[in-house]
N, C-alpha and C positions, 0 to 999 in steps of 0.2 A: 446624488453623491452619498456614499455610505457614511454613517455616523461612526465616530471613533471613540472608543472608551478603553482606557488603560486597564490591562490585567497583568500585573507584574509577575514574572516567573520566579519561582523559588530557586535559589542557587546555593551551592555549597562551596566550602573551602575558600571563601572570600572572592570567588569569581562570580560574575553576573552576566547573564545573557537575558535581555528583556525585550518583550514584544508588547504591542497593544492590539486588542481585537478591533477590527473594523466591523462594527455591528451593522447588519443588513447588507453586507457586500454581496454583489452578484444578483442583479435584478433580472428576473425572467420575464419574457413576454406574457401578456395576460392569458390566463388559462393553462399555462405550462406548469409542469411539476417535474422535479428531479425523481421523485419517489425516494431515491437515495443515491448518493454519489460514491460509487465503488472505487474510482480512481481519479487522480488529478495530476496534471502535468503542465509545465510552462514551456513555451517555445523561445526562440532566440529574440523575438520581439516582445517578450513578456505577455503574450496572449496566454490566457489560462484555459485549458481544455478540461471540462468536467465530464468524465466518463460515467454516465448515470444509467439508471434502470427505468427511466421514464420512456415516453414515446419518441424522444429525440436523444439518442444515446450519447452523442458528442456535442456538447454545448460550449461555445467559445465566448469568452469575455475579454475585454481589455483590462489593464491592471487597475483601473478605477472601478471595475465591476459592471461596465456597460456591456450589454449584449451585442455580440458581433454576428453570430450565425450558428448554424448547426449542421450536422450530417450524420450518417450512419443508420438512418431509419431502415429497418428490415435487414441489416447486415449482421446482427448478432443474436445469439441465443440468450446469453446472459453476460453483460459486461462485468469484467472483474478488475483488470489492471491496465494502466496506460503508461507508456514511456515515450518521450520525444527525444530524438537524437540531435546532435549538434547541427545536422543538416536539415532539421525540422521534419524529418520523416517520423511518422507516428506509428507506434507498435501497440496493438490492442490485444490483450489476453482475454479470450472468451472461454471461461471455464467449462460451461456445459456443452460447448461445441468441441472441446479438446483441441483447440487451435490457438495460434498466435498469428494475427493478421497485420500486414504492413500496408500503410496508407500514405498518400501524399498529404500535405497539410490541408488540402481542400476535400479530402475524403475519397480519393480514387484508390481502389484496391490495387496494389502492385506486387503483392507477394503473400505467401502463407506458409507457416510451418505446421505440421500435423495434418491428419486427415479428418475432414469435417464429420462430426458425429460418430467417430470411431475411436473409442478409448483403448489404450493398451491393456494387456492382461496382467493385472496385479492381484487378482482375486477379490478386489473391492466390490462390494455389492451396493454401495450407495456413496453419497458424499461424506459420510462419516468415516474419518481417517482410521478409526479403530477396526474397520472391516478389511483393511489392507492386509494381505497375506505375505506379500513379497514385493521387492522392488522390481520395477519394470521399465521398458523403454518409453520414449515420449509418445503421447502424453495421456494422462488420466486426470482430468480436472486441473489443468495448469492454473497458476495464480498470478505470477508477475514475471517481468523480464527486466534485466539490467544490461547496460552496454558498457564494455570496456573501452579504453582510449583508442585501441586499434580496431574497433568496430565489432569485436567478438561479442556474442550474445550469451547471456547466462539466464536460464529459465527455471524458476521454482515450480515444481510439479508435485503436487499440492495436495488437494483433498483426497484424490484416489491413488496417489503414488507417494513416494517418500524420497524423491531424487532431486538433484540439480543437473541440468543438461547444458552442455557447453557447445556452442555453434560457432563456426567461422563467419566472417562478415558476409560471405556469399551464401550462407544458409546450410553449409555442410555440417552434419553432426560429428563432433570431435570426440566427446567423452561424456560420461555421466558418473555421478557418485552419490552415495547415500543409501539408506535402507530404513525400514521402520524400526523404531526403538529409541532408547534414551542415552545410549553410549555416545562418546564423541564421534562425530561424523554421521550419526543416525538422526532421524527426524520423526517428530510427531506433528505433522503438518508444516512443511516448509512453505511459508505463506508469502513472505517478502524477501527481496533480494536487492543488493546494491554492490557496486564496485568502487572501491576507494581510489584516490589519485595514484597510489602505489601499486594498484592492480589487485589488492586484497579483495576477496569476495566475502561479503557479509550476508548471512542468511538469518531471517527472522523465523526461528523455530518455534512457532506459536504455542502449541500445546505443551511443549517442554519449558515454556517461559524463559527463553534464553536467546542470545545472539551467538551464532557460531561463525568463526572466521577461518577462511581457507586461502591457500595459495591459488593462483590462477589455474593450476592444474588439478586442484581439489584436495590437496593435503591439508589435514586439520592443523590449525595453529593454536587457537584458544577459544574460550567461550566467556561471555558475560551474562550474569544471571540477575542483575538488578533491573529487571523488566517484568511486566505483567502481561503475558500473552501478546507479544509483539506481532502486529499485523504487517507493518511495512517499515523499512529502514532506508535512509539515504545518508550519503557521506559527501560533505561539501569539499571545496577545493583545499581547505585548510585541514582536512581530516577529521573535522567534527562529525559526530554520528548523531543523527536525528531519528527518533523512534516514535511511531504511532502505536500506542498500546491499547488493546481492546479492554483489558482489565477483566474483572470478575463479576460485573453487574449486568452484562449484556452478552448475548450470543453464546451462552453456556450450552455444552452438549448435553443431551438427555442423560440423566443419571449422574451428572457431575455437580459438585458444589465448590464454593470458594474455599481456599485453604484456611482462611481465618475469617471470623465475623467482620473484621474491619479491613478486609482486602480491598484494594483500590478498584475504582471503575476506570473508565476511559481517560487517558491522559497522554501528554506529550513529554518526552524526556530528551535532553540534549547532553551528550558526553564529549569530553575532549578525546584526542586520539588514544590516550592511555586508559580510557575507561572512567575517568573522574567525572562525576555528575556536575554539569554546569547549570542546568535549569530543568525545572519540572513544573508543570501546571495542569490543572484539570482535576481528575480524580472521580468525577461523576456524582458528587454530592448534590449538585443541582444541574443535571445533564443538559437541560435545554436553555440554560442561562448563557448569554454571550461569553465566550472564553472558556466555558466548561465543555465537557464532551459526554456523549452517550456511547458511541461505537466508532472511534477513530479507525479508519481502514487504509488510508493512503495519505501521503503528504508530499509536497514539493516546494522548492525554493525558486524564486525568480532571480533575475540578474542583480537586483538590489538587496537580496537577502531576505525579502519578505516571504512569509511562510503561508502555505495554503493547506488546509486539512479537509479531506472528504470522509464522510461517515455513512455507514450502512445502518441508518436509523430504523428503517422499515423491517428488514429481515432479522435484525438483532433484537427486536422486541416491539417495535412500533406496530407490527401486524397483530400483536396480541394485546395492544392497548397499554403497554408499559410506558410509552411516551406518546404525546399527542402527535397528530399528523403534521403540525406546523413546526415540530422540533427541527432545528437546523441540521442540514446534511453537508454544508460547505461553509467554511469560515476562512477569512483571511486575517493574518496577524502581521502587522507592520513592525519591522525591526527598529529598535530605538538605539541611537548612538552609533 
């Protein structure tokens, strides 16, 4: 059983959302490693799927952290994002394969968007978003997928493009929007995406350090800027917005620096539907400590409101010795109250 140690979230305006970290949650079989957890999602039975970059790409736990099973060996070039629908269908975004794959909960491939290994023409010469010359069709290093209530799919397309693509439930491409830049409706790495209960599409525009909000058809509505390089976003049934922020101490692009010497590292922020900060914790001052973060990359909620956070600890700096090999890449936080 995982040990539980409280880490109170910071709150503002007299409002409080509090979680406690479950230290050691998610026990792997002997000899197994995540390497890093790029994506995390929970199904209707509160089973947690860790989409990771080790030898077993999809590792499944029960809500207590007990290992259930795995699948996906040999099915991916590089795992990036995972989404589970209300019917427990699993959508996996494979950025280096330029595809989104659709699986049954047991790992049977039942569909795919994009052409395996074939990026669209955007002029990009690498995964560095700064090499993008123009917006293009699907896909060039896609990052994440979000589902609307009617089954429509919205895909952030990502490192080698600067677009959001909208698909019908049957997989027909309906529309796309966005382009490289800093203006409203433009992106510098559309990395995360979510659909709120009212149909609003929220995009984590990572290298612009903002969330952009759009109508279901792609009309720009507003932006929030109180975030630090957001990687992923989710919106709960009450309209609260949860953000996994990479911050400025990990995964920086070559030639870039933090905006200020005290710029935050990895953290989690929670906002009410109007953008008021409800909770924030982490910041990366002690990134391997339980409850702090090095490189938050994805997050999800289970049916009880408990929060799971996956981190790309290896590619964001662990491969260069910035953090040790045993720094956590998956944490659970139990909601209090």
